[in-house]
N, C-alpha and C positions, 0 to 999 in steps of 0.2 A: 504494500500499500504506500511506496515511497512517493508516488504521483499525487496522493491525497493529502489535502491540508489538514494539519491536525486540528485546527480549531477555526471556525468560521464565527465571527461576532456580528451580529446583526444590530447596526446602530454605532455612529461614530460621535456620540456624545461624551460627557465625562465619564460614565459609567463604561461605557463600550471601550473607549480608547484606554482607560486605566486597566481594562480586562486584557486588551491586547499587550500592554506593557508588561504586565505581570507573566502572562503565557510566554511571551518573547524572551523575557529574562530567565524563564525556566527551560529555554532551549526548545521551545514549540514553534512550529509554522503558524501564521495567523493570517487570515484574510478578513478585513473588515468591510462590511457592506453598509452603504448609507444612500439612502433614497433622496435626501433633500440636500441639506448643507453641513459641512462638518462642524463640528464643536456642540451641537444641541442647542437646547433652550439658553444655557449659560453664555452662549456667544453673543446674545442680545443685550445682555446687561452691561450697562456703561461702566458700573464699578463693581468689584467684589471685594468686600472688606471682612468677611467673615471665614476666609480659608487660613488654616492655621500656617503660621511662619510668613505670610504674604500680607503686608500691611494694607496695600490697595493694589488692584489690578484690574484692567479692562477685561470683561468676560472674553471678549474676541482674542485678547492676548493669551489669556489662560489657555483657550483652546488651540490657538495656533502653537504655543509651546508644547502642548501635549501632542498634538498633530506631528510636529517635527521629531519629537522624542520617539514615537512609535515607528516612523517611517525611518529614521535612522538606524534603527535596531532590526529593520527588515520587513515590517508589516506590509502587506499588500492592502492597499486600500482602493476600492472600486465604487464608483457612483451608480448604484444598481439598488433596485427595490427588492427585497426577498418577498416571494410570494407564497411561499410553502416550505414545509419541512417534513420530509419522509424518511422512515427507517430504510437503510438499505444494507443489507448483510450485518456486520457488526458495526458500521458507521451510519452516516445520514447523507441525504441528498437534499441540498438546498437550492430550490428553484427561484430564478430570479427573472426579472423583465428582460434579461439580456441573454442568460445561459444558465444550464444546470451545474451545480458545484457540488462536489463531494468532500466530506470532512469525516473526521472521528468523534468530534463533540461540537455542539452549537451553544454559544452564549448569546441569549435573546436580550438586547438591550436597547431596544426601539423607542424608548421613552414614552412620553404622551404629549399631546397637544394641547394647549389651552384654547378653549372655546373664545372665539373673538365676535366682536360685534359687526365686523365684516362692513365698516363704513370706509369711504374713500380717504386715502392716505393713511390707513393704520399702520400699514407696515413701516411707512417712513417715521411714523411717531412714536413707535415702540421703541422704548428706551430713551425718548426724548420727552417724557411726560406722561406717557402711557406705560404702566407697569402691569404684570400678571402676578407678581409675587412682593407683598408687602414685607415679609421677613426679609427677603433680599435687598429690596429698594427703598423700603420705606423711611429708613433713618437717613436717606438723604434730603428728605423734606422736614426734618425736624425743626419746628420753629414756623412752619408754614400751614396754610390751610390746604386740604387735600379733599378730593372727593373719591367714592367708591360706588361700584354698581355690583349688585350681588345680593342674594337672599338666603344662601344656605350656610352652612357651618364654616366653610373657608371664608366667606365674606364677612361672618360675624367676627371671627377670631381676627382677620385682617384689621377690621375696624376698630375693635377693641386694642390692639396693638397699636395702630396708628394714633388713637387718641391719648395714648401715654406720653407723646411726645409733639403732636401736632396741636396747635391751639384751637383747630375746628376741623371736624371731620362730617362731610355730608354724605349721607348713604342714600343712595337711588335704589328703589325697588319696583318691580314691575306690578306688584300686588300690594294690599294692605296688610301683609303679614310676612313674617319670616318663615322659612322651611328649615329651621335647625334646631339644636338642642334649647330647651327652655331656658336653661341656667345661662346660656350664652345670650340669649335674647334679653333676660333680665337684666345681666351686667351691662350689655351695651346701652339699653335704655336709660339706665342709671346714670350715664356719663352726661354730664353738665356740657360738654363740648362737642356732643354728637348731635347733629340734625338730621333727623330721618325724614326723607321724602318719599312716601308711598305712591302707589298708582302713577307712576311716572315712566316714561320711557324714553331713553336717549336716541336721538334723531341723526347726529352728526358731529364730526370734531371740527374744532376751529383752530387753524395753525397748518403752516406748511413744513417747517423743519424742527418746529418746536411747539408743543402742545400750549394753546392760549386759551382753551377752554372747550365748550360743547354746547349743542342746543339739544333740548329735550322738550316733550310733550308732557304738560302737566296733567292733574287730574281731571281738569275742565275741557282739555283737548287743545289748550293754547300752546303755541310753541315759544319758548323763552331760551334766554342764553344765560351760561353760567360760565364767568371768565374765571379760570384757575388753571394753576400750572402743572398740576399733577392729577391724574385720575388712574384709580387702581381697577381693573376688571378682574372680577372674581365670579364668573358664572359657569364655572365648571372646567373640567378636563375631559380629553377623549383618549382613551387608549386604542391602540390598533392591533389588536391581539387575536382576534377571531380567524385570522388566516392560519394561525398555529395552533388551533383548538384540537386537532388530531393528535398532538403530542404533548400538550399542557393543559392543565385543568384551569379554568377562569372562575373568578368569584362574580358575583351578580351584577358587578359594574364593569367587568371585562378586563380585570387585572390578572395577572398570573399569578397562581398559587404556588409558592415554594418554602423550602425550609430555610434554617440558619446558614445552610452551606449554599443557598441560593438553588437548590436542586429542585427540578419540576416533578412532574409525576412519571417523567421518562427518564430512566438512567441515561447519562450523557448529554442531556438538555438543561440548561441553566438559565435563570433570568436574573438581570441585574438592573438596578436603578429604578426609575419612576415607572416603569411598565409592570412591575410586580406589587402585589398587595402589601403595604407598608404604611405606618402613620407619619413618618417624617420624609419629606421628599426635598432634600437639600444638596448641595454641591458636594459636602462632606459624605454624605450617606451615599451619594452616587458613586463617588470614588471608592469608598469602603465595599459596596456590593462588587464593584469591578474587579477589586484585589481578591476578595474571598470567592467568587465565582471563577476566576481564572486559575487560582490554586486548586479549586475543587475538580475543574476540568482536567487540569494536568494530572492530578491524582487518578481520575477515572481513566485516561489515557494509558498512564503507566500501569495500572491493573489489568487493562482488558486487550492491549495491543502489543 
């Protein structure tokens, strides 16, 4: 099986590239498949200030460094979308939109995508006033007024966090209720610096290269403007794991079920990062999963091949 890649990593975000790094340093051949852009979600963050030993770094620079690190060690990186995983003999067949690839073990690290409002210029404004992670970017707006749209647990937690260092937090919800834990709702509504604006829907963004505000429809149907520099969008995330459901088990929300070693329901198939069921989805937990899954995959190969 000398012509077969040891490990195929699906996804070139922080977890996927860290998995490649650890596998390569353990003497394994690695192919990394990425369907979109290298770096994952962290690449869109203007500043990262919560990664140990690095006081501050742009998300894009962090991703670039990691990419250069794995390619210098011999990682094969391809811009292809993995369509399916099938068992083939002792190994696996990964079908992509370009070709079929064989390997001994697979690490799924395809992450998740934040749900967007899909307004004009949204991509350009992401990282320039529009954020999808208050834990990552909220501190950058300490001392400033911010807005948030969303009504679930993540939105509630983000709004509570933002209220601890922002003088005013405006929370926009489509309905006149929240769909999260009652304890979080009570905590949020007890904050004097939080203004809840129910029965509203955002209509468009204001700003070209930097967010200046947004337009929204109020409860009476009138279109109004809210001039503000920061908007946190917390309307959910979308995993894309159903294509692998023949080799992994998914929870009710579509996330991959795996154990502490990142092993899925199929021996030799591992899941790392945001795509798997977990409580904390941060850069540090992504790279931790990458290391754990890679070492587990290397151990699996050493025992079975």
